[in-house]
KOLVEXFI-595590 format. One record per residue (C-alpha): residue number from 1; residue in one letter; x negated, y, z negated. Coordinates in steps of 0.25 Angstrom, whole numbers, always signed. Example, Ala and Ser with C-alpha at 12.3 -4.5 7.8 and 13.67 -1.06 7.14 Angstrom:
2
{i: 1	aa: A	c1: -49	c2: -18	c3: -31}
{i: 2	aa: S	c1: -55	c2: -4	c3: -29}
END
This chain:
427
{i: 1	aa: X	c1: -518	c2: +438	c3: -592}
{i: 2	aa: X	c1: -508	c2: +427	c3: -591}
{i: 3	aa: X	c1: -497	c2: +438	c3: -589}
{i: 4	aa: X	c1: -505	c2: +445	c3: -578}
{i: 5	aa: X	c1: -507	c2: +432	c3: -571}
{i: 6	aa: X	c1: -492	c2: +429	c3: -571}
{i: 7	aa: X	c1: -490	c2: +443	c3: -565}
{i: 8	aa: X	c1: -500	c2: +442	c3: -554}
{i: 9	aa: X	c1: -493	c2: +428	c3: -551}
{i: 10	aa: X	c1: -480	c2: +436	c3: -550}
{i: 11	aa: X	c1: -486	c2: +446	c3: -541}
{i: 12	aa: X	c1: -491	c2: +435	c3: -532}
{i: 13	aa: X	c1: -478	c2: +428	c3: -532}
{i: 14	aa: X	c1: -471	c2: +441	c3: -528}
{i: 15	aa: X	c1: -480	c2: +442	c3: -516}
{i: 16	aa: X	c1: -479	c2: +428	c3: -512}
{i: 17	aa: X	c1: -463	c2: +429	c3: -512}
{i: 18	aa: X	c1: -463	c2: +441	c3: -503}
{i: 19	aa: X	c1: -474	c2: +435	c3: -495}
{i: 20	aa: X	c1: -466	c2: +422	c3: -493}
{i: 21	aa: X	c1: -454	c2: +430	c3: -487}
{i: 22	aa: X	c1: -464	c2: +438	c3: -478}
{i: 23	aa: X	c1: -472	c2: +426	c3: -474}
{i: 24	aa: X	c1: -460	c2: +418	c3: -470}
{i: 25	aa: X	c1: -455	c2: +429	c3: -461}
{i: 26	aa: X	c1: -468	c2: +430	c3: -454}
{i: 27	aa: X	c1: -472	c2: +415	c3: -455}
{i: 28	aa: X	c1: -473	c2: +414	c3: -440}
{i: 29	aa: X	c1: -484	c2: +424	c3: -439}
{i: 30	aa: X	c1: -498	c2: +419	c3: -437}
{i: 31	aa: X	c1: -508	c2: +420	c3: -447}
{i: 32	aa: X	c1: -513	c2: +434	c3: -448}
{i: 33	aa: X	c1: -501	c2: +439	c3: -440}
{i: 34	aa: X	c1: -495	c2: +446	c3: -452}
{i: 35	aa: X	c1: -499	c2: +456	c3: -462}
{i: 36	aa: X	c1: -494	c2: +449	c3: -474}
{i: 37	aa: X	c1: -488	c2: +435	c3: -477}
{i: 38	aa: X	c1: -486	c2: +427	c3: -490}
{i: 39	aa: X	c1: -500	c2: +427	c3: -494}
{i: 40	aa: X	c1: -502	c2: +442	c3: -492}
{i: 41	aa: X	c1: -489	c2: +446	c3: -500}
{i: 42	aa: X	c1: -493	c2: +436	c3: -511}
{i: 43	aa: X	c1: -507	c2: +443	c3: -512}
{i: 44	aa: X	c1: -500	c2: +457	c3: -511}
{i: 45	aa: X	c1: -492	c2: +454	c3: -523}
{i: 46	aa: X	c1: -504	c2: +448	c3: -531}
{i: 47	aa: X	c1: -512	c2: +461	c3: -527}
{i: 48	aa: X	c1: -501	c2: +470	c3: -532}
{i: 49	aa: X	c1: -502	c2: +462	c3: -545}
{i: 50	aa: X	c1: -517	c2: +463	c3: -546}
{i: 51	aa: X	c1: -518	c2: +478	c3: -543}
{i: 52	aa: X	c1: -507	c2: +480	c3: -554}
{i: 53	aa: X	c1: -515	c2: +472	c3: -564}
{i: 54	aa: X	c1: -528	c2: +480	c3: -560}
{i: 55	aa: X	c1: -520	c2: +493	c3: -562}
{i: 56	aa: X	c1: -516	c2: +488	c3: -576}
{i: 57	aa: X	c1: -529	c2: +483	c3: -580}
{i: 58	aa: X	c1: -536	c2: +497	c3: -576}
{i: 59	aa: X	c1: -524	c2: +505	c3: -581}
{i: 60	aa: X	c1: -524	c2: +512	c3: -568}
{i: 61	aa: X	c1: -511	c2: +513	c3: -560}
{i: 62	aa: X	c1: -519	c2: +519	c3: -549}
{i: 63	aa: X	c1: -525	c2: +505	c3: -546}
{i: 64	aa: X	c1: -511	c2: +500	c3: -543}
{i: 65	aa: X	c1: -508	c2: +512	c3: -534}
{i: 66	aa: X	c1: -521	c2: +511	c3: -527}
{i: 67	aa: X	c1: -519	c2: +496	c3: -525}
{i: 68	aa: X	c1: -505	c2: +498	c3: -519}
{i: 69	aa: X	c1: -509	c2: +509	c3: -510}
{i: 70	aa: X	c1: -521	c2: +500	c3: -504}
{i: 71	aa: X	c1: -512	c2: +488	c3: -502}
{i: 72	aa: X	c1: -501	c2: +496	c3: -495}
{i: 73	aa: X	c1: -511	c2: +502	c3: -486}
{i: 74	aa: X	c1: -518	c2: +489	c3: -482}
{i: 75	aa: X	c1: -505	c2: +481	c3: -481}
{i: 76	aa: X	c1: -498	c2: +492	c3: -473}
{i: 77	aa: X	c1: -510	c2: +493	c3: -463}
{i: 78	aa: X	c1: -510	c2: +478	c3: -460}
{i: 79	aa: X	c1: -495	c2: +479	c3: -459}
{i: 80	aa: X	c1: -496	c2: +490	c3: -449}
{i: 81	aa: X	c1: -505	c2: +483	c3: -440}
{i: 82	aa: X	c1: -496	c2: +471	c3: -440}
{i: 83	aa: X	c1: -484	c2: +480	c3: -437}
{i: 84	aa: X	c1: -491	c2: +486	c3: -425}
{i: 85	aa: X	c1: -494	c2: +472	c3: -420}
{i: 86	aa: X	c1: -480	c2: +468	c3: -421}
{i: 87	aa: X	c1: -473	c2: +481	c3: -418}
{i: 88	aa: X	c1: -465	c2: +480	c3: -431}
{i: 89	aa: X	c1: -461	c2: +492	c3: -439}
{i: 90	aa: X	c1: -457	c2: +485	c3: -452}
{i: 91	aa: X	c1: -463	c2: +490	c3: -465}
{i: 92	aa: X	c1: -456	c2: +478	c3: -473}
{i: 93	aa: X	c1: -469	c2: +471	c3: -475}
{i: 94	aa: X	c1: -477	c2: +483	c3: -480}
{i: 95	aa: X	c1: -466	c2: +486	c3: -490}
{i: 96	aa: X	c1: -465	c2: +471	c3: -494}
{i: 97	aa: X	c1: -480	c2: +471	c3: -496}
{i: 98	aa: X	c1: -480	c2: +484	c3: -505}
{i: 99	aa: X	c1: -469	c2: +478	c3: -513}
{i: 100	aa: X	c1: -476	c2: +465	c3: -516}
{i: 101	aa: X	c1: -488	c2: +473	c3: -520}
{i: 102	aa: X	c1: -480	c2: +481	c3: -529}
{i: 103	aa: X	c1: -472	c2: +470	c3: -535}
{i: 104	aa: X	c1: -485	c2: +462	c3: -538}
{i: 105	aa: X	c1: -490	c2: +475	c3: -545}
{i: 106	aa: X	c1: -477	c2: +476	c3: -553}
{i: 107	aa: X	c1: -478	c2: +461	c3: -557}
{i: 108	aa: X	c1: -491	c2: +464	c3: -564}
{i: 109	aa: X	c1: -489	c2: +479	c3: -569}
{i: 110	aa: X	c1: -474	c2: +479	c3: -571}
{i: 111	aa: X	c1: -462	c2: +470	c3: -573}
{i: 112	aa: X	c1: -465	c2: +456	c3: -567}
{i: 113	aa: X	c1: -450	c2: +453	c3: -567}
{i: 114	aa: X	c1: -447	c2: +465	c3: -559}
{i: 115	aa: X	c1: -459	c2: +462	c3: -549}
{i: 116	aa: X	c1: -453	c2: +448	c3: -547}
{i: 117	aa: X	c1: -439	c2: +453	c3: -545}
{i: 118	aa: X	c1: -445	c2: +463	c3: -535}
{i: 119	aa: X	c1: -453	c2: +452	c3: -527}
{i: 120	aa: X	c1: -441	c2: +443	c3: -526}
{i: 121	aa: X	c1: -432	c2: +455	c3: -521}
{i: 122	aa: X	c1: -442	c2: +459	c3: -511}
{i: 123	aa: X	c1: -443	c2: +445	c3: -505}
{i: 124	aa: X	c1: -428	c2: +444	c3: -505}
{i: 125	aa: X	c1: -427	c2: +457	c3: -497}
{i: 126	aa: X	c1: -438	c2: +453	c3: -487}
{i: 127	aa: X	c1: -431	c2: +440	c3: -485}
{i: 128	aa: X	c1: -417	c2: +446	c3: -483}
{i: 129	aa: X	c1: -421	c2: +454	c3: -470}
{i: 130	aa: X	c1: -412	c2: +447	c3: -461}
{i: 131	aa: X	c1: -400	c2: +448	c3: -471}
{i: 132	aa: X	c1: -402	c2: +463	c3: -474}
{i: 133	aa: X	c1: -404	c2: +466	c3: -459}
{i: 134	aa: X	c1: -392	c2: +458	c3: -455}
{i: 135	aa: X	c1: -384	c2: +466	c3: -466}
{i: 136	aa: X	c1: -388	c2: +479	c3: -461}
{i: 137	aa: X	c1: -383	c2: +475	c3: -447}
{i: 138	aa: X	c1: -370	c2: +471	c3: -452}
{i: 139	aa: X	c1: -367	c2: +482	c3: -463}
{i: 140	aa: X	c1: -359	c2: +494	c3: -458}
{i: 141	aa: X	c1: -362	c2: +508	c3: -462}
{i: 142	aa: X	c1: -349	c2: +508	c3: -471}
{i: 143	aa: X	c1: -354	c2: +496	c3: -479}
{i: 144	aa: X	c1: -368	c2: +502	c3: -480}
{i: 145	aa: X	c1: -362	c2: +516	c3: -485}
{i: 146	aa: X	c1: -354	c2: +508	c3: -495}
{i: 147	aa: X	c1: -366	c2: +502	c3: -501}
{i: 148	aa: X	c1: -373	c2: +515	c3: -502}
{i: 149	aa: X	c1: -361	c2: +521	c3: -509}
{i: 150	aa: X	c1: -361	c2: +510	c3: -519}
{i: 151	aa: X	c1: -375	c2: +512	c3: -522}
{i: 152	aa: X	c1: -373	c2: +527	c3: -524}
{i: 153	aa: X	c1: -361	c2: +524	c3: -533}
{i: 154	aa: X	c1: -368	c2: +515	c3: -541}
{i: 155	aa: X	c1: -382	c2: +520	c3: -542}
{i: 156	aa: X	c1: -380	c2: +535	c3: -541}
{i: 157	aa: X	c1: -365	c2: +539	c3: -545}
{i: 158	aa: X	c1: -363	c2: +529	c3: -556}
{i: 159	aa: X	c1: -375	c2: +533	c3: -565}
{i: 160	aa: X	c1: -371	c2: +548	c3: -564}
{i: 161	aa: X	c1: -357	c2: +546	c3: -570}
{i: 162	aa: X	c1: -354	c2: +548	c3: -584}
{i: 163	aa: X	c1: -354	c2: +534	c3: -592}
{i: 164	aa: X	c1: -343	c2: +539	c3: -603}
{i: 165	aa: X	c1: -328	c2: +541	c3: -602}
{i: 166	aa: X	c1: -325	c2: +556	c3: -599}
{i: 167	aa: X	c1: -310	c2: +555	c3: -602}
{i: 168	aa: X	c1: -304	c2: +555	c3: -616}
{i: 169	aa: X	c1: -299	c2: +541	c3: -615}
{i: 170	aa: X	c1: -312	c2: +535	c3: -611}
{i: 171	aa: X	c1: -306	c2: +530	c3: -598}
{i: 172	aa: X	c1: -314	c2: +538	c3: -587}
{i: 173	aa: X	c1: -329	c2: +533	c3: -588}
{i: 174	aa: X	c1: -335	c2: +538	c3: -574}
{i: 175	aa: X	c1: -346	c2: +529	c3: -574}
{i: 176	aa: X	c1: -337	c2: +517	c3: -577}
{i: 177	aa: X	c1: -327	c2: +521	c3: -567}
{i: 178	aa: X	c1: -337	c2: +522	c3: -556}
{i: 179	aa: X	c1: -344	c2: +509	c3: -560}
{i: 180	aa: X	c1: -331	c2: +502	c3: -558}
{i: 181	aa: X	c1: -329	c2: +509	c3: -545}
{i: 182	aa: X	c1: -342	c2: +504	c3: -540}
{i: 183	aa: X	c1: -340	c2: +490	c3: -545}
{i: 184	aa: X	c1: -326	c2: +489	c3: -538}
{i: 185	aa: X	c1: -332	c2: +494	c3: -525}
{i: 186	aa: X	c1: -344	c2: +486	c3: -526}
{i: 187	aa: X	c1: -336	c2: +473	c3: -527}
{i: 188	aa: X	c1: -328	c2: +476	c3: -515}
{i: 189	aa: X	c1: -340	c2: +480	c3: -507}
{i: 190	aa: X	c1: -348	c2: +467	c3: -510}
{i: 191	aa: X	c1: -335	c2: +460	c3: -506}
{i: 192	aa: X	c1: -335	c2: +468	c3: -493}
{i: 193	aa: X	c1: -350	c2: +466	c3: -490}
{i: 194	aa: X	c1: -348	c2: +451	c3: -493}
{i: 195	aa: X	c1: -338	c2: +449	c3: -482}
{i: 196	aa: X	c1: -346	c2: +457	c3: -472}
{i: 197	aa: X	c1: -358	c2: +449	c3: -475}
{i: 198	aa: X	c1: -351	c2: +436	c3: -473}
{i: 199	aa: X	c1: -344	c2: +441	c3: -460}
{i: 200	aa: X	c1: -330	c2: +437	c3: -465}
{i: 201	aa: X	c1: -324	c2: +449	c3: -458}
{i: 202	aa: X	c1: -312	c2: +443	c3: -451}
{i: 203	aa: X	c1: -299	c2: +435	c3: -455}
{i: 204	aa: X	c1: -288	c2: +439	c3: -463}
{i: 205	aa: X	c1: -291	c2: +430	c3: -475}
{i: 206	aa: X	c1: -306	c2: +434	c3: -476}
{i: 207	aa: X	c1: -303	c2: +449	c3: -473}
{i: 208	aa: X	c1: -292	c2: +449	c3: -484}
{i: 209	aa: X	c1: -301	c2: +442	c3: -494}
{i: 210	aa: X	c1: -312	c2: +451	c3: -491}
{i: 211	aa: X	c1: -303	c2: +464	c3: -491}
{i: 212	aa: X	c1: -298	c2: +460	c3: -505}
{i: 213	aa: X	c1: -312	c2: +462	c3: -510}
{i: 214	aa: X	c1: -309	c2: +477	c3: -507}
{i: 215	aa: X	c1: -294	c2: +478	c3: -508}
{i: 216	aa: X	c1: -283	c2: +468	c3: -507}
{i: 217	aa: X	c1: -273	c2: +478	c3: -505}
{i: 218	aa: X	c1: -280	c2: +483	c3: -493}
{i: 219	aa: X	c1: -280	c2: +469	c3: -488}
{i: 220	aa: X	c1: -265	c2: +467	c3: -491}
{i: 221	aa: X	c1: -262	c2: +480	c3: -483}
{i: 222	aa: X	c1: -270	c2: +475	c3: -471}
{i: 223	aa: X	c1: -264	c2: +461	c3: -471}
{i: 224	aa: X	c1: -250	c2: +467	c3: -473}
{i: 225	aa: X	c1: -252	c2: +475	c3: -461}
{i: 226	aa: X	c1: -257	c2: +463	c3: -453}
{i: 227	aa: X	c1: -245	c2: +456	c3: -457}
{i: 228	aa: X	c1: -236	c2: +467	c3: -453}
{i: 229	aa: X	c1: -242	c2: +467	c3: -439}
{i: 230	aa: X	c1: -236	c2: +453	c3: -437}
{i: 231	aa: X	c1: -247	c2: +444	c3: -442}
{i: 232	aa: X	c1: -244	c2: +431	c3: -450}
{i: 233	aa: X	c1: -241	c2: +437	c3: -464}
{i: 234	aa: X	c1: -243	c2: +424	c3: -473}
{i: 235	aa: X	c1: -258	c2: +422	c3: -471}
{i: 236	aa: X	c1: -260	c2: +438	c3: -472}
{i: 237	aa: X	c1: -252	c2: +437	c3: -485}
{i: 238	aa: X	c1: -261	c2: +426	c3: -489}
{i: 239	aa: X	c1: -274	c2: +434	c3: -486}
{i: 240	aa: X	c1: -268	c2: +446	c3: -494}
{i: 241	aa: X	c1: -265	c2: +436	c3: -506}
{i: 242	aa: X	c1: -279	c2: +431	c3: -506}
{i: 243	aa: X	c1: -284	c2: +445	c3: -505}
{i: 244	aa: X	c1: -276	c2: +448	c3: -517}
{i: 245	aa: X	c1: -283	c2: +437	c3: -525}
{i: 246	aa: X	c1: -296	c2: +442	c3: -520}
{i: 247	aa: X	c1: -293	c2: +456	c3: -525}
{i: 248	aa: X	c1: -290	c2: +450	c3: -539}
{i: 249	aa: X	c1: -303	c2: +442	c3: -539}
{i: 250	aa: X	c1: -310	c2: +456	c3: -535}
{i: 251	aa: X	c1: -304	c2: +462	c3: -547}
{i: 252	aa: X	c1: -308	c2: +450	c3: -556}
{i: 253	aa: X	c1: -322	c2: +452	c3: -551}
{i: 254	aa: X	c1: -322	c2: +467	c3: -556}
{i: 255	aa: X	c1: -316	c2: +462	c3: -570}
{i: 256	aa: X	c1: -327	c2: +451	c3: -570}
{i: 257	aa: X	c1: -338	c2: +462	c3: -568}
{i: 258	aa: X	c1: -332	c2: +473	c3: -577}
{i: 259	aa: X	c1: -325	c2: +465	c3: -589}
{i: 260	aa: X	c1: -325	c2: +450	c3: -587}
{i: 261	aa: X	c1: -319	c2: +449	c3: -601}
{i: 262	aa: X	c1: -305	c2: +453	c3: -595}
{i: 263	aa: X	c1: -305	c2: +440	c3: -587}
{i: 264	aa: X	c1: -303	c2: +433	c3: -600}
{i: 265	aa: X	c1: -289	c2: +439	c3: -600}
{i: 266	aa: X	c1: -286	c2: +441	c3: -585}
{i: 267	aa: X	c1: -295	c2: +431	c3: -578}
{i: 268	aa: X	c1: -286	c2: +418	c3: -578}
{i: 269	aa: X	c1: -274	c2: +427	c3: -574}
{i: 270	aa: X	c1: -282	c2: +433	c3: -562}
{i: 271	aa: X	c1: -287	c2: +419	c3: -558}
{i: 272	aa: X	c1: -273	c2: +414	c3: -558}
{i: 273	aa: X	c1: -268	c2: +425	c3: -550}
{i: 274	aa: X	c1: -280	c2: +424	c3: -540}
{i: 275	aa: X	c1: -276	c2: +409	c3: -538}
{i: 276	aa: X	c1: -262	c2: +413	c3: -535}
{i: 277	aa: X	c1: -266	c2: +423	c3: -524}
{i: 278	aa: X	c1: -276	c2: +413	c3: -519}
{i: 279	aa: X	c1: -266	c2: +401	c3: -518}
{i: 280	aa: X	c1: -255	c2: +410	c3: -512}
{i: 281	aa: X	c1: -265	c2: +416	c3: -502}
{i: 282	aa: X	c1: -270	c2: +403	c3: -497}
{i: 283	aa: X	c1: -256	c2: +398	c3: -496}
{i: 284	aa: X	c1: -252	c2: +409	c3: -487}
{i: 285	aa: X	c1: -265	c2: +408	c3: -479}
{i: 286	aa: X	c1: -263	c2: +393	c3: -476}
{i: 287	aa: X	c1: -248	c2: +394	c3: -473}
{i: 288	aa: X	c1: -250	c2: +406	c3: -464}
{i: 289	aa: X	c1: -258	c2: +408	c3: -451}
{i: 290	aa: X	c1: -266	c2: +420	c3: -447}
{i: 291	aa: X	c1: -265	c2: +424	c3: -432}
{i: 292	aa: X	c1: -277	c2: +431	c3: -427}
{i: 293	aa: X	c1: -288	c2: +437	c3: -436}
{i: 294	aa: X	c1: -290	c2: +451	c3: -443}
{i: 295	aa: X	c1: -300	c2: +459	c3: -450}
{i: 296	aa: X	c1: -298	c2: +463	c3: -464}
{i: 297	aa: X	c1: -311	c2: +468	c3: -469}
{i: 298	aa: X	c1: -311	c2: +475	c3: -481}
{i: 299	aa: X	c1: -313	c2: +490	c3: -481}
{i: 300	aa: X	c1: -327	c2: +494	c3: -486}
{i: 301	aa: X	c1: -325	c2: +496	c3: -501}
{i: 302	aa: X	c1: -334	c2: +508	c3: -502}
{i: 303	aa: X	c1: -325	c2: +518	c3: -497}
{i: 304	aa: X	c1: -330	c2: +530	c3: -506}
{i: 305	aa: X	c1: -316	c2: +537	c3: -506}
{i: 306	aa: X	c1: -309	c2: +524	c3: -511}
{i: 307	aa: X	c1: -320	c2: +522	c3: -521}
{i: 308	aa: X	c1: -318	c2: +536	c3: -527}
{i: 309	aa: X	c1: -303	c2: +534	c3: -527}
{i: 310	aa: X	c1: -306	c2: +521	c3: -535}
{i: 311	aa: X	c1: -315	c2: +528	c3: -545}
{i: 312	aa: X	c1: -304	c2: +539	c3: -547}
{i: 313	aa: X	c1: -293	c2: +530	c3: -548}
{i: 314	aa: X	c1: -301	c2: +521	c3: -558}
{i: 315	aa: X	c1: -305	c2: +533	c3: -566}
{i: 316	aa: X	c1: -290	c2: +538	c3: -567}
{i: 317	aa: X	c1: -285	c2: +524	c3: -571}
{i: 318	aa: X	c1: -296	c2: +522	c3: -581}
{i: 319	aa: X	c1: -293	c2: +535	c3: -588}
{i: 320	aa: X	c1: -278	c2: +532	c3: -588}
{i: 321	aa: X	c1: -280	c2: +518	c3: -593}
{i: 322	aa: X	c1: -289	c2: +523	c3: -604}
{i: 323	aa: X	c1: -279	c2: +534	c3: -608}
{i: 324	aa: X	c1: -268	c2: +524	c3: -608}
{i: 325	aa: X	c1: -276	c2: +513	c3: -615}
{i: 326	aa: X	c1: -280	c2: +523	c3: -626}
{i: 327	aa: X	c1: -265	c2: +523	c3: -631}
{i: 328	aa: X	c1: -262	c2: +509	c3: -627}
{i: 329	aa: X	c1: -271	c2: +499	c3: -620}
{i: 330	aa: X	c1: -258	c2: +493	c3: -614}
{i: 331	aa: X	c1: -257	c2: +506	c3: -606}
{i: 332	aa: X	c1: -269	c2: +502	c3: -598}
{i: 333	aa: X	c1: -263	c2: +490	c3: -593}
{i: 334	aa: X	c1: -251	c2: +498	c3: -587}
{i: 335	aa: X	c1: -262	c2: +507	c3: -581}
{i: 336	aa: X	c1: -269	c2: +496	c3: -575}
{i: 337	aa: X	c1: -256	c2: +490	c3: -569}
{i: 338	aa: X	c1: -253	c2: +503	c3: -562}
{i: 339	aa: X	c1: -267	c2: +506	c3: -557}
{i: 340	aa: X	c1: -268	c2: +491	c3: -552}
{i: 341	aa: X	c1: -257	c2: +494	c3: -542}
{i: 342	aa: X	c1: -267	c2: +503	c3: -535}
{i: 343	aa: X	c1: -281	c2: +498	c3: -538}
{i: 344	aa: X	c1: -283	c2: +485	c3: -546}
{i: 345	aa: X	c1: -298	c2: +488	c3: -547}
{i: 346	aa: X	c1: -295	c2: +501	c3: -554}
{i: 347	aa: X	c1: -285	c2: +495	c3: -563}
{i: 348	aa: X	c1: -293	c2: +484	c3: -568}
{i: 349	aa: X	c1: -306	c2: +492	c3: -570}
{i: 350	aa: X	c1: -298	c2: +502	c3: -578}
{i: 351	aa: X	c1: -293	c2: +492	c3: -587}
{i: 352	aa: X	c1: -306	c2: +485	c3: -589}
{i: 353	aa: X	c1: -314	c2: +497	c3: -593}
{i: 354	aa: X	c1: -304	c2: +498	c3: -605}
{i: 355	aa: X	c1: -308	c2: +485	c3: -610}
{i: 356	aa: X	c1: -312	c2: +485	c3: -625}
{i: 357	aa: X	c1: -306	c2: +499	c3: -629}
{i: 358	aa: X	c1: -295	c2: +502	c3: -628}
{i: 359	aa: X	c1: -290	c2: +490	c3: -620}
{i: 360	aa: X	c1: -293	c2: +475	c3: -625}
{i: 361	aa: X	c1: -296	c2: +464	c3: -616}
{i: 362	aa: X	c1: -282	c2: +458	c3: -615}
{i: 363	aa: X	c1: -276	c2: +472	c3: -611}
{i: 364	aa: X	c1: -287	c2: +474	c3: -600}
{i: 365	aa: X	c1: -284	c2: +460	c3: -595}
{i: 366	aa: X	c1: -269	c2: +463	c3: -594}
{i: 367	aa: X	c1: -273	c2: +476	c3: -587}
{i: 368	aa: X	c1: -281	c2: +469	c3: -576}
{i: 369	aa: X	c1: -271	c2: +458	c3: -574}
{i: 370	aa: X	c1: -260	c2: +469	c3: -572}
{i: 371	aa: X	c1: -268	c2: +477	c3: -563}
{i: 372	aa: X	c1: -270	c2: +465	c3: -554}
{i: 373	aa: X	c1: -255	c2: +462	c3: -555}
{i: 374	aa: X	c1: -251	c2: +476	c3: -551}
{i: 375	aa: X	c1: -261	c2: +477	c3: -540}
{i: 376	aa: X	c1: -256	c2: +464	c3: -534}
{i: 377	aa: X	c1: -242	c2: +470	c3: -534}
{i: 378	aa: X	c1: -247	c2: +483	c3: -527}
{i: 379	aa: X	c1: -254	c2: +474	c3: -517}
{i: 380	aa: X	c1: -241	c2: +467	c3: -514}
{i: 381	aa: X	c1: -234	c2: +480	c3: -513}
{i: 382	aa: X	c1: -244	c2: +484	c3: -502}
{i: 383	aa: X	c1: -242	c2: +471	c3: -495}
{i: 384	aa: X	c1: -227	c2: +473	c3: -495}
{i: 385	aa: X	c1: -229	c2: +487	c3: -489}
{i: 386	aa: X	c1: -238	c2: +483	c3: -478}
{i: 387	aa: X	c1: -234	c2: +469	c3: -474}
{i: 388	aa: X	c1: -221	c2: +462	c3: -470}
{i: 389	aa: X	c1: -214	c2: +453	c3: -481}
{i: 390	aa: X	c1: -220	c2: +440	c3: -475}
{i: 391	aa: X	c1: -233	c2: +446	c3: -479}
{i: 392	aa: X	c1: -231	c2: +452	c3: -493}
{i: 393	aa: X	c1: -221	c2: +442	c3: -498}
{i: 394	aa: X	c1: -231	c2: +430	c3: -499}
{i: 395	aa: X	c1: -241	c2: +440	c3: -506}
{i: 396	aa: X	c1: -230	c2: +443	c3: -516}
{i: 397	aa: X	c1: -228	c2: +429	c3: -519}
{i: 398	aa: X	c1: -243	c2: +427	c3: -520}
{i: 399	aa: X	c1: -244	c2: +439	c3: -530}
{i: 400	aa: X	c1: -232	c2: +433	c3: -538}
{i: 401	aa: X	c1: -239	c2: +420	c3: -539}
{i: 402	aa: X	c1: -253	c2: +426	c3: -543}
{i: 403	aa: X	c1: -246	c2: +435	c3: -553}
{i: 404	aa: X	c1: -238	c2: +423	c3: -559}
{i: 405	aa: X	c1: -251	c2: +415	c3: -560}
{i: 406	aa: X	c1: -259	c2: +426	c3: -566}
{i: 407	aa: X	c1: -248	c2: +429	c3: -576}
{i: 408	aa: X	c1: -247	c2: +414	c3: -580}
{i: 409	aa: X	c1: -262	c2: +413	c3: -582}
{i: 410	aa: X	c1: -262	c2: +426	c3: -591}
{i: 411	aa: X	c1: -251	c2: +421	c3: -600}
{i: 412	aa: X	c1: -254	c2: +406	c3: -600}
{i: 413	aa: X	c1: -270	c2: +405	c3: -600}
{i: 414	aa: X	c1: -279	c2: +410	c3: -611}
{i: 415	aa: X	c1: -287	c2: +423	c3: -611}
{i: 416	aa: X	c1: -302	c2: +422	c3: -613}
{i: 417	aa: X	c1: -311	c2: +431	c3: -621}
{i: 418	aa: X	c1: -323	c2: +434	c3: -611}
{i: 419	aa: X	c1: -335	c2: +443	c3: -614}
{i: 420	aa: X	c1: -333	c2: +458	c3: -611}
{i: 421	aa: X	c1: -338	c2: +463	c3: -598}
{i: 422	aa: X	c1: -345	c2: +475	c3: -593}
{i: 423	aa: X	c1: -336	c2: +485	c3: -600}
{i: 424	aa: X	c1: -339	c2: +486	c3: -615}
{i: 425	aa: X	c1: -328	c2: +488	c3: -624}
{i: 426	aa: X	c1: -323	c2: +503	c3: -625}
{i: 427	aa: X	c1: -330	c2: +506	c3: -612}
END
């Protein structure tokens, strides 16, 4: 009996929570001018719980089905009359009322925790109308398509892929390769959307930092071309240097999600290198002066062709790394160094997936740091190829400073033994 009273109380609370949002939105309506307010929604949740309790006590699911149909018919009829008077075509209130009734029934006949979570989620969605509608007005088709691609990649493609390695060395695990591809793309996409939502779409500094979430090399190319066109090179070099630091932080975020134990070996070195990039970039920005303004928004990260190339490259590097590491784990470090020139994410992820067997924590940490170092060298080469000497020379100096700081931290500071991350040994 006590349990039933608590469950009915939860059903009532769910209705009152949703009714609070609905009633506040229509608080200026006169009494009797709306179909449902806070009291009606509260009673609706309680009614759902009562009907569910009757259905359980009579051991007849038909009672609950009949109660839901009767409530839906009555509520929809009243809402139709209100809509005809207001000239409205919104069905939100009808769906909200049916949801409250069902959640009230679920709190009695099902899992009350799920019902409570559903009620809170329903109220949150209803209260976010302006935010969601504003997002729909601002979002482009490319961004929407990218989100749909992410959903398909995660919910449809990922479960269909084999979960075991299909090569003799245990390096090419299709599901794991695709999971890391989705992870890397999702981090870049979230950074892109955050910039769009905040409206920071102009300026070399903001654009460079935002673009580094996707590709610091692409940012370096864009800034180098701007400098080659006659713009002030020093602040552009500063923006490129700061973008390099953001790129290292992005890779650190991937490490933190996939295998945080690696940060016990490489974390302090990475922090020192990022500090070097940040200090040098800030100095270049302060000493220089930008003339005019420029857009450097990152390219949408969900270019499907680029993602497929990433997945293929990752699979190839993972297989080669596993084959080399079978004979000598140190060979994996050399593989990471070479692949890091072209794509640091692939190099780092390929190294981390070998954590445990055959590569130990120290070896994987070395591989991650070497991939970051060779990627910085490749980025500097791109700067020299696209920009004038007054652009790439400060970047070269900043890269040397960051590298020396990272090396000093690696050799002088202790390494920590952190708990293993998401990759189990031997995965």
